Structures are given as structure tokens and as C-alpha cells.
C-alpha positions as CSV (number, residue, x, y, z in Angstrom):
1,M,-77.0,-26.1,-56.2
2,H,-73.4,-25.6,-54.4
3,A,-71.3,-28.3,-55.1
4,Q,-67.9,-29.2,-52.9
5,R,-65.0,-31.3,-53.9
6,F,-62.7,-33.3,-51.3
7,I,-60.2,-35.3,-52.0
8,E,-59.5,-37.2,-48.8
9,T,-57.6,-40.8,-47.8
10,V,-59.8,-43.6,-46.0
11,T,-58.2,-44.4,-42.4
12,E,-57.2,-47.2,-41.9
13,N,-60.6,-48.6,-40.2
14,G,-62.4,-47.1,-43.4
15,L,-63.7,-43.9,-41.8
16,L,-63.7,-40.7,-43.4
17,Q,-64.4,-36.9,-41.9
18,L,-65.5,-34.0,-43.5
19,N,-66.2,-30.3,-42.8
20,V,-68.6,-29.2,-45.4
21,G,-69.1,-25.9,-43.4
22,K,-73.1,-26.3,-43.1
23,P,-75.1,-26.0,-40.1
24,K,-76.2,-28.7,-37.4
25,G,-79.3,-30.7,-39.4
26,A,-78.7,-29.4,-42.5
27,R,-79.0,-32.0,-45.2
28,V,-76.5,-32.9,-48.0
29,E,-76.1,-35.7,-50.4
30,V,-72.5,-37.3,-50.3
31,I,-71.8,-39.4,-53.4
32,V,-68.2,-41.4,-53.2
33,L,-66.0,-42.5,-56.3
34,D,-63.1,-44.0,-56.5
35,Y,-60.1,-41.4,-57.1
36,E,-58.1,-41.6,-60.0
37,E,-55.8,-39.3,-61.0
38,S,-57.2,-37.6,-64.1
39,D,-60.2,-35.5,-63.4
40,P,-63.3,-36.9,-63.7
41,F,-64.9,-33.8,-65.5
42,E,-62.5,-33.5,-68.2
43,A,-64.8,-36.1,-70.2
44,L,-67.2,-33.0,-70.1
45,H,-64.9,-30.1,-70.6
46,L,-63.9,-32.1,-73.7
47,A,-67.7,-32.8,-74.7
48,H,-68.6,-29.2,-74.4
49,L,-65.8,-28.0,-76.4
50,Q,-66.9,-31.0,-79.8
51,E,-70.1,-29.3,-79.5
52,R,-68.8,-25.6,-80.0
53,T,-66.8,-26.7,-82.8
54,A,-66.9,-25.0,-86.3
55,F,-68.6,-28.4,-87.9
56,A,-71.1,-28.9,-84.9
57,I,-72.6,-25.2,-85.3
58,D,-72.5,-24.5,-89.0
59,I,-73.4,-28.4,-90.5
60,L,-74.8,-30.3,-87.5
61,A,-77.3,-26.9,-86.0
62,N,-78.1,-26.1,-89.6
63,P,-81.6,-26.3,-90.3
64,A,-81.0,-26.8,-94.0
65,E,-79.3,-30.2,-93.1
66,D,-82.1,-31.9,-90.5
67,V,-83.6,-33.6,-93.1
68,W,-84.2,-36.4,-90.2
69,N,-87.8,-34.1,-89.7
70,E,-88.7,-34.7,-93.2
71,L,-88.9,-38.5,-92.6
């Protein structure tokens, strides 16, 4: 799956026009979100970084620390 990101301004009559570079008849999914100055993918990136910390790798991923499976 290939995603494209557009940041556009809605015209006064509420319309948007996007050139997605697809042939006529191609089906695409469009999701409209209110634009915020912060990057919506920043939270995903931070979560990925948290998963890669020494604590997560050395302690949380250690099978010896997984005592909940013993219950």
C-alpha cells in the first residue's frame, strides 16, 4: 500500500481538488482530518522509540521477567 499525504485548504464552497496521479477509475480511500501544526505521526514515532529503549529490550523483553505466564 502506498500512501500520499496532502495538506490543502478547503475553498469557500467546501471543495477540495486533489491530483493523486492514478488512472481514471482507480479506487482510492480518502480520509479527511482537521490539520494540526504538529505531525500526527510524531506519536507513532515516539512510541517506536520507546519500544527500543534499553529498559524495554533488556527488562520487558526478557523471558525471565515474564512472570505473568506462570499464573
